[in-house]
C-alpha positions in Angstrom: -45.1 20.6 -5.3 -44.4 18.9 -8.5 -41.2 17.1 -9.3 -38.1 19.1 -10.0 -37.6 17.9 -13.6 -34.3 19.6 -14.5 -31.1 20.9 -12.4 -31.7 24.5 -12.7 -35.2 24.2 -11.1 -33.3 22.2 -8.4 -31.1 25.1 -7.7 -34.0 27.3 -7.3 -35.6 25.0 -4.7 -32.3 24.0 -3.2 -33.5 25.6 0.2 -36.2 23.4 0.4 -34.1 19.9 -0.7 -31.9 18.0 1.2 -28.9 19.2 -0.2 -26.5 20.2 3.2 -26.3 24.2 3.1 -22.6 24.0 2.7 -23.3 23.0 -1.0 -25.7 25.2 -2.0 -23.4 27.9 -3.1 -20.2 26.3 -3.5 -17.7 25.9 -6.4 -17.7 22.8 -8.8 -14.0 22.6 -7.9 -14.8 23.4 -3.9 -17.0 20.3 -4.2 -14.5 18.1 -5.9 -12.2 19.1 -3.0 -14.4 18.3 -0.1 -15.2 15.0 -1.7 -11.9 13.7 -2.5 -10.6 15.2 0.9 -13.3 12.5 2.4 -12.7 9.7 -0.2 -8.8 9.5 0.2 -8.8 6.8 3.0 -10.4 4.2 0.7 -7.9 4.6 -2.3 -4.7 3.7 -3.1 -2.4 6.3 -2.4 -0.5 5.8 -6.5 -3.9 6.3 -7.3 -5.2 9.0 -5.2 -1.6 10.8 -6.2 -3.0 10.3 -9.7 -6.1 12.0 -8.9 -4.6 14.6 -7.4 -2.3 15.6 -10.5 -5.2 15.5 -13.1 -7.3 17.6 -10.6 -4.4 20.6 -10.1 -3.4 20.4 -13.0 -5.9 20.3 -15.4 -9.5 20.2 -14.1 -9.5 22.5 -11.2 -7.8 25.6 -13.5 -10.4 25.3 -16.5 -13.4 25.1 -14.2 -12.4 28.0 -12.1 -11.8 30.0 -14.6 -15.3 29.5 -15.8 -16.8 30.0 -11.8 -19.1 27.0 -12.8 -20.9 26.6 -9.2 -21.4 22.7 -7.8 -25.4 23.2 -8.9 -25.0 24.4 -12.4 -22.6 21.7 -13.6 -24.1 19.7 -16.3 -23.3 16.6 -18.9 -22.8 19.8 -21.2 -20.1 21.6 -19.3 -18.0 18.2 -18.9 -18.5 17.4 -22.3 -17.1 20.2 -23.4 -14.2 19.7 -21.3 -13.7 16.5 -22.3 -13.7 17.5 -25.5 -11.5 20.5 -25.0 -8.6 18.0 -23.8 -9.0 15.9 -26.9 -8.9 19.1 -29.4 -5.6 19.9 -27.4 -3.9 16.8 -27.9 -4.6 14.7 -25.0 -5.2 11.1 -25.7 -8.3 9.6 -25.6 -6.9 7.0 -22.5 -5.9 10.0 -20.6 -9.0 11.9 -20.9 -11.2 9.0 -20.0 -9.3 9.3 -16.7 -10.3 13.1 -16.5 -13.7 12.0 -17.3 -13.7 8.7 -14.4 -12.3 11.7 -11.6 -15.3 13.8 -11.8 -17.7 11.0 -12.8 -17.0 9.6 -9.1 -18.1 12.7 -7.5 -21.1 13.5 -9.5 -22.3 10.0 -8.8 -21.7 9.8 -5.7 -23.6 13.3 -5.6 -26.7 12.2 -7.8 -26.9 8.9 -5.2 -27.2 11.3 -1.6 -29.7 13.1 -4.0 -27.6 16.4 -3.7 -28.1 16.7 -7.5 -31.3 15.8 -9.8 -29.9 14.5 -12.5 -27.5 11.8 -13.3 -25.2 14.1 -15.2 -23.0 11.2 -15.9 -25.5 9.3 -17.8 -25.5 12.4 -20.6 -21.5 12.3 -21.0 -20.0 11.2 -23.9 -17.9 7.9 -23.1 -14.4 8.1 -24.1 -12.8 4.8 -26.1 -9.2 4.7 -25.5 -8.0 4.1 -29.5 -5.6 1.3 -29.3 -3.4 3.1 -31.9 -2.4 5.5 -29.6 -0.4 2.9 -27.6 3.2 2.7 -28.6 4.4 -0.2 -27.3 8.2 -0.1 -27.7 9.8 -3.2 -29.8 11.8 -5.0 -27.2 14.5 -7.2 -28.6 14.8 -10.6 -27.7 17.9 -10.4 -25.6 17.2 -7.6 -23.6 16.7 -8.7 -20.4 19.9 -10.2 -20.1 21.8 -7.2 -22.0 20.3 -4.8 -19.3 21.3 -7.0 -16.4 25.0 -7.6 -18.3 25.6 -3.8 -18.4 24.5 -3.4 -15.3 26.8 -5.9 -13.2 29.2 -3.9 -11.0 26.9 -0.8 -11.1 25.3 0.5 -8.6 21.8 -0.3 -9.9 22.5 -3.7 -10.8 20.5 -5.2 -7.6 17.3 -3.2 -9.0 17.8 -4.2 -12.6 18.3 -7.9 -11.1 15.5 -7.7 -9.6 13.1 -6.4 -12.2 14.8 -9.0 -15.4 14.7 -12.1 -12.6 11.2 -11.5 -10.7 9.2 -8.8 -12.9 9.1 -5.8 -10.0 8.0 -3.1 -10.3 9.8 0.2 -9.5 7.6 0.8 -6.6 8.1 -2.5 -5.0 12.0 -2.8 -6.1 12.3 0.7 -3.8 10.2 -0.8 -1.0 11.6 -4.1 -0.8 12.8 -4.1 2.8 16.2 -7.0 4.2 13.4 -8.1 6.8 11.3 -9.3 3.4 14.3 -11.4 2.1 14.0 -14.8 3.9 17.3 -16.7 2.9 16.7 -20.0 4.8 13.0 -20.5 2.9 14.7 -18.7 -0.4 11.5 -16.2 -0.4 11.6 -12.6 -1.3 7.9 -11.3 0.1 6.8 -8.4 -1.5 4.8 -6.0 1.0 5.9 -2.0 0.6 6.1 0.4 -2.1 8.0 3.4 -2.3 5.8 5.8 -4.7 6.7 9.6 -6.3 5.2 11.9 -3.6 3.1 15.0 -3.7 4.8 17.1 -1.7 8.1 15.2 -1.6 10.6 13.4 -3.6 8.8 10.1 -2.4 6.3 8.4 -0.2 6.4 4.9 1.3 3.4 2.7 1.5 2.1 -0.8 1.8 1.4 -2.7 -1.6 -1.8 -2.9 -2.7 -3.6 -6.3 -1.1 -3.3 -7.6 -4.7 0.2 -7.1 -5.4 1.4 -8.8 -1.7 3.1 -11.9 -2.4 6.1 -14.4 -1.8 8.2 -14.9 -4.8 10.9 -18.0 -4.8 14.6 -17.1 -5.1 17.9 -18.4 -6.7 20.0 -19.3 -4.5 22.4 -17.5 -7.0 20.5 -14.0 -6.3 20.0 -14.5 -2.2 24.1 -14.2 -2.9 24.0 -11.6 -4.6 21.7 -9.7 -2.4 23.7 -11.3 0.8 26.8 -9.9 -1.0 24.7 -6.2 -1.1 24.1 -6.2 2.4 27.5 -6.9 3.9 28.4 -4.2 1.5 26.0 -1.7 3.3 27.3 -3.0 6.5 31.1 -2.0 5.8 30.1 1.5 4.4 27.9 1.8 7.9 30.9 1.1 9.6 33.1 3.2 7.7 30.7 6.3 7.4 29.3 7.9 10.5 27.4 9.8 7.9 25.5 7.4 7.1 21.8 7.5 7.5 20.0 5.3 10.0 16.7 5.9 9.3 16.8 3.3 6.4 18.7 0.5 7.5 16.2 -1.8 6.3 15.9 -0.4 2.8 17.5 -2.8 -0.1 18.1 -0.2 -2.6 19.9 2.9 -0.8 22.5 5.6 -1.7 26.2 5.2 -0.6 25.1 7.5 2.3 22.5 4.9 3.6 19.3 7.1 1.8 16.4 5.8 0.2 16.3 6.3 -3.4 13.5 8.1 -4.8 11.6 6.8 -8.1 13.2 9.7 -10.6 16.3 9.0 -9.4 16.6 5.5 -10.1 15.0 6.0 -13.4 17.5 8.4 -14.2 20.4 5.3 -13.0 18.9 3.0 -15.1 18.5 5.3 -18.5 22.3 6.7 -17.8 23.3 2.7 -17.9 21.6 2.2 -21.4 23.0 5.6 -23.1 26.8 4.5 -21.7 26.2 1.3 -23.5 24.7 3.2 -26.4 21.4 1.4 -26.2 17.8 3.0 -26.6 16.0 4.3 -23.4 14.1 1.7 -21.4 12.5 1.8 -18.5 11.5 -0.3 -15.6 8.1 -0.3 -16.8 9.8 -1.7 -19.8 11.5 -4.4 -18.6 8.4 -6.0 -16.3 6.3 -6.1 -19.6 9.4 -7.8 -21.4 9.5 -10.4 -18.0 5.9 -10.7 -18.4 5.9 -11.3 -22.1 8.0 -13.7 -21.7 5.9 -15.6 -19.6 3.0 -14.9 -22.4 5.1 -17.0 -24.9 5.5 -19.4 -22.4 2.0 -20.8 -22.7 1.0 -19.6 -18.7 -2.8 -18.7 -18.2 -3.2 -15.4 -17.1 -4.0 -16.2 -13.9 -0.6 -17.6 -13.0 1.3 -14.8 -14.4 -1.3 -12.4 -12.2 -0.6 -14.0 -9.3 3.2 -13.6 -9.9 3.2 -10.1 -11.1 0.3 -8.8 -8.3 -1.6 -7.8 -11.0 -5.5 -8.7 -11.4 -5.1 -8.0 -15.6 -1.6 -8.5 -17.6 -3.3 -6.1 -19.9 -1.9 -3.3 -17.1 1.1 -4.2 -18.0 0.5 -4.1 -22.0 2.6 -8.0 -22.7 -0.2 -9.1 -24.7 2.3 -9.5 -27.6 3.9 -13.1 -27.8 8.0 -12.3 -28.1 10.5 -14.7 -28.4 13.7 -14.3 -25.7 16.5 -16.2 -25.3 16.3 -20.0 -24.0 18.3 -19.3 -20.5 16.0 -16.4 -19.5 12.9 -18.6 -20.3 13.9 -21.4 -18.4 15.0 -19.4 -15.3 11.5 -18.1 -15.1 10.1 -21.2 -16.1 12.0 -23.2 -13.2 11.0 -20.5 -10.6 7.0 -20.7 -11.3 7.7 -24.8 -11.2 9.1 -24.3 -7.8 6.6 -21.6 -6.7 3.5 -24.3 -8.2 5.0 -26.9 -6.6 5.0 -25.3 -3.2 1.6 -23.8 -3.5 0.4 -28.0 -4.1 2.3 -29.2 -1.6 0.1 -26.8 0.8 -2.9 -27.0 -0.7 -2.4 -30.6 -0.2 -1.6 -30.4 3.5 -4.4 -28.2 4.2 -6.7 -31.0 3.0 -5.4 -33.5 4.8 -5.6 -30.9 8.0 
């Protein structure tokens, strides 16, 4: 028997190949469903939810309508899909994500010998256009202004955690009272709360790179202790107060965990009430990161503080001028953190 040269030949010879019988008549969409149902345990929950939205809202409807079988998929079909999305107003960075979602599954099939063509090697590589990125112009006093507006409101603690420590929304919502060590003056990032696929939110452990311990300022610890005392008082005076989320820092007055969208709405309402442009927690985090860049801290230190692999994921490459007291506050925190790390390393070397 000669070498099978094309995918069409492979379809005709599938019974004599090593392809599982269940895949011989399966649709491309069903193959993707099967692939990601198995792959789910290897993917971070937040990333997997993103994949699911791309599949359910875009890839499945497109390929189901065309009734394309798994063994009939080709680079031409993938390229046509990508072009269709680009021509319908989707950004190149978004279409690149669609390409990768399909690419993971097709590369796996090729490596297992289920398809003979390395389809993705012939699929157009999508290069994001940097001009598409519209980085919001952030005024120098944004961080201080937002914190000032938030004082006395139920969004003060979340804003404080974002402005003073650069925490992202998911980390703020995932913070627990047991993560805060007053004696050691530390805040431990261990969990996240993200938008759920079938519910308002999902609670997950933070990704390995995001698990970290940050030094806490005495003034901020006092604010957190005051917030905890308020929650204790609300529990005493409200028989309907939810017990399930006793350990969470950011909860409603009835003790329920606040969902990501709800927290963002509270921030937007705050900005609107103060006649300020709409701002997100991502904007605050980017502003915080940009201030570290402007101070001259290297990428490794910034990534360690923010719990990311690359600062490019935050979009903080711009050098921005921020008010002196905000910069000094961050600098003092980093110096404290760095001193603690040096002492730990020296102790380890001596032992």
